[in-house]
N, C-alpha and C positions, 0 to 999 in steps of 0.2 A: 426485587422482582417487580416489573412494571406492566405485566400483561393482564392481571386480573384485579378488579376492584380499583383501578387507577385510571383516571381520565387522561388519555395520552396528550390531549390538548393543553393540559395543565403542566406538563413536564417541559423543561427547557429545550429549545431548539437552537442550533448554532446560528450566530449572527454573521451573515456574509457581507453586510453593508460596508465593512472595513476594506473590502476589495475596491470599492469605489464605483461599482456598477449597480444600477437599479434592478436589473434582471438579466438572465442569460440571453434575452432577446433584444437587449438594449443596443442601439446603434453606436453607443460609446465604445463598445467592445470592438466593433469593426473599425472605428476611427483609431482606436488604440493600436490595433494590429497593422493598420495602414502606416502609421507613424513608425512602428517597429520595423516594418519592411524597409522603409526609407533609410532608417538608421543602419540596418543590416547591409543594405546595398552599398551605402557609403563606407561602411567598415570594410567590406570586401574590396572595394576599389582602392582603398587607402593602404591596406596591409597585405593582401594576398601576394605571396612570392617575395615579400620585402621584410619579413620578420627579422632576418639577420642584420639588416641595415638600419631599421627603425627601432624605436623603443619598444621592447617586448612588454615592459611594464604598462605603458600606455595602451598597448593593444589588448592586454588582458583586462585592464580596468574598463575599457570600452565594451569588450565582449561580455564582461560581467554585468554591466548595466543593461545591455540588450537582452541578456539571458533572464535577468530579473523581470524585465517588462513582459517577456514571453511567459515566464512562469506564473506571473500574476493572473493571466487569462486562463492558463491551464489549470491552476489550482481552483480558481473560481468555478470553472465549468465542471470539473470533476466533483467538487463538493456539492454543487447544485444538482448534478445528475444522480449522484450516489444516494440521494434521498428521494429520488423520483424516477426510478428505473422503469416505471410503467408509463411514463410520459413520452409518447412517440415523437411528438413535435420537438421536445427538448433533445431527444436523441438525434434527430435529424439536424438540429441546429448545432449541437456539439460536434457532429461528424463534419459539417461544413467548415466550422471554425478550426477543427483539428487538421483538416486538409490544408487550410490556409497557413496554419502554423508550420506544418511539415514542409510546405513549399518554401516558406521564408528561411527555415533553418537549412534545408537541403541545398537550396540554391545559393545561399549567401553566407552560411556559418559553418557548414560541415567541414570545409577545407581547413579551418583554423586548428582543430585538434590534430589533424593529420600533419600539417606543416610544423606545429610545435614538436610533434613526435620525431620529425625528420631532421630537426636542427642538429648540426654538428656539435659535439660536446664542447669544442673550443669556442664556438660562437656563443653557446649558452653560458659558458663560464665567463666570457667577456661581458655578457648582458648582466650577469649577477654582479660583476665588478663595477660596472657603470651605474647600476641602479640598486642602491642599498635596500629599498622597499620591495624589490622584486622577491626577496627571500620569503615574504609572508605568503607568497603564492607557490612556494616550492612544492608543497604537498600536491597541489593541483597539477603543476608541471610534471612532477614525477609520475602521477597517475596516467597522464596522457602518454608519456614516453614508455611506460610499461606496456602499453597497448600496441606499440610499434610492430612487433612480430606478427600481430594478428589483424592489422589493418588491411583493408582491401584498397583498390585504386580509388581515386577521387570520384570517378564516374560511377563506379559500383556503389560506393558508400552514399553518394547523393541519391541514386535511384532507390536504394533500400529505405532511405529516410523519407523521400517524397511519397512513396507508395505505402508507408507504414500504417496509415489509417485504414487501409483496405486489404492489407496482406500481412503475413507473418502471424505472430501469436496474439498481438494486442486486440484486434477485433474479435477473435474467437473467444478470448477470455471475457471480454466485455459482454458478448452475446450470451455466454453460459451463465455469467452472473445474473443477467436479466432473467433468464429462464428460471433460475432457482428462486429469484425474488417473486416471480409470478405464481409459484406453486402454493397450493392451499391444502391443508390437511384437516380432516375431521376426526377428532379424538373420540367424540361421543355423539350419538344421534341427537341428543338433547342440546348440543352446543353448536355454535356457529363455527365455520371453518377458520383456521388460523394459519398464519404464515410460518415459515420454518423457524425463524428466530423465537417466536412465541412458543412453538412446540418444544424446541430444545430447552427454553427457559423453564417451562413447566415440568419437563421430564427431570431436569437436573436439580430443581428446587423441591421436588416432592419427597416425602419420607415414606411413601407407599411403594413398595417394590413391585407390586402387581401393576400399579398405574405407570411406573417407569417402564416396565416391560411392554405395556400396551402402547405407550408413546413411541417407543423405539420400533415396534412392529408397524405402526402407522407410518413412521418416517421411512422405513425400509420398503414398505409396499409402495409408497409414493415414488421413491427414487427408482424402483424397479419398473416403473411405468414408462410412458413414451419418452420422458426426459433421459432415460438411460441411453437411448440411441444418440441423443444430442451429446451426452457426456462422452460416449465412446468416440464419436466423430471429432469432438473438440480435443480430447486427449491425443488421438492419433495425429491430428493436424499439428497441434502444438509441439508434441514430442518429435515428430518428423521434421518440422521446420527447424527446431533447436538442434537436432542432430546434424542436419545437412549444413547449416550455417557454421556450426562449430568445426566441422571437418574442413570447410572452405577456409576458415580462419586459422586452421592448424593448431587447435587446442589439443592438449594431451588426452583429456577425457571430458566427459560431460559436465563434471563439476569445475573444471579448470577455469572456465570463463567467469563463473560466479566468484570463485576464489580470488581470481585476479582483481575483479571489481572491488572485493573486500580487502585487498592487499594481504591476503592470507595464502601463503604457499601451499601447494597440494599436500606436501609432506606433513604440514602442521594440521591441516584438516583431516587427513587420513589418520594421524595419531589421535586426534580428538575422537573420531568415530570408533577407532579401535578401543579407546578407553571407555566409551559408552557401552560398547558390546561386552566388555569384560566386567566392568563395575556397575554399569547402569542397569543391566538386566537383573542381576541379583537384588539390587536395591528396589527395583520396580516390583519384583515378586514379593519382597519383604513388605513393601508398602501396602500392597493389596491384601496380603495375608493379615496384616494388622487392621486394615479397614474392614475386612470381612468380619473379624472378631468383634469389632465395635458395633457394626450393623446388626450382628446377631444378638447382641445384648440390648441395643437401643431400639431396633425395629423388628426384632424376631425374624431376621433374615434366615431363610433355610438354605438357599443356594446363591452363590455369587454369580450373577449373570453380567453380560456385557452392558446392559442398561444400568447396572449398579456402579459402574466405574466412577461416575461423577456424582453419586448420591451424596446429599448433605450429611455431615456427621453431627449428630445431636449431642454436642457437648456444651451445655449452657444455652439458654434461649430456646427458641422453637424455629424449626426450618419453615414452618408455615406462616411465620410472622411477616407481615407486610411492612417493609422499611421505607419510610418516606425519602424523597430525594434529599431533603435538607439533612436528615439524619445520616444518610449514606455519605454525603459530603463531609460531615463532621467525622465519621468513622475513618474515611480514607485520609483526611487531613491529619487526624490524630496518629494514624499508622505511619504516615510519611514523616511526621515531625519527630517521632521517636528515634529515627535513624538518620534522617537527613533534612534539616530545616530548609535547605535549598530546594530539595524536591517538593517539600510541602508548599514553599513559596510559588514554585512553578505550577503546581496543581491548582492552588487558589487562583492564580492568574488565568488558567484555562477556564475555571468556573466563572470568575467574575467577568471575563471578556467574552463569554458565551462561545467558547470554542468546542463545546461538547454537545452533540445531538443525542438526546437521551432516549426517547420512546422507541419501542420496537414496532414501528408502523409499517403498513403495507407499502411496497415499492422501494424499500430501503435496502441497500447492500448489506448482506449479512457477514458474520464472522468477526474476528478481531480486527478492528479498523483503526488505522492511523494514517494521516495524510500530512505531508510536509509542504509548507508554503514558503514563498520567498521571504528573505530576511526582513524586508521592509514592511511586511504585513504587521509585525509586532509593534511597529511604531505608528500605525494608523489609528 
């Protein structure tokens, strides 16, 4: 728990210097994207409409390098902004650069996935026969070709990509995330206001049922305020946009698009959901019955309420104990090491390379957070 009695400035922040940019406002980013644009334009001139005649392996390798260059900027901007959602100048800068990136991709790279999807099977088989190393990209090629029945025309796909920073679901989700990050909650008149992450942390770590219930009421009252209208509008726009585009792309149902992206057939996902309904619900009920019994013995809980779902279970130690960052790292490292030394190694790498932003500070994107960066970042 890092919200009380801990100086947030003493907790590790992630180190973004490995991306090679001094700040999100650095002119080096603009130069980087200008060079990326030139590479993308050259790639289009060289390969569009010629994939069957030229080396598909060379085309994919060039496309990969251009994509990595673009992802470098995208990752850096997202990570910078997600810890500074209240910085309007950074939001403006991120928007301008996102527009530039969308134009680069839409105008010069969008065609590539569509042309790969349209290749005749015989032509593709010949490419595999000619280039042994092409097989390492088979999963990528298969993914593009699975999308063929749902692709739109090149002009439409280009238009959707170029306008993406200002239309569709992405800007709405970003806007709503910012609104949530700006919310402040007052748990007690004697305390300062806190953000949502701190409020949830205090609620879930407390062994006082009355305090947990109070925290949840404060949260619900806050979410029932003006932000509820923003939430309703965002949900309506995002779900409506998703529905219309999925119909245009002729997906069978609303889950089909995500399932295809995950290479999971609808029937497999439906079977999984059915299993959860049949087995998961009884297991969930059993879990909370057991938890209620434990809380009754350890915290004198009289009635299991919604706010008690994530209450700490007092089995050894104290839920009120403040655990230092160093001790927390040791605990997680020890846990991973018991079942996967490789996972422990990866975790220690994340800590040592400062890839974890620890404190629950204002202006930071909430929720379970994980961001994927280009493969070359690990070598920087």
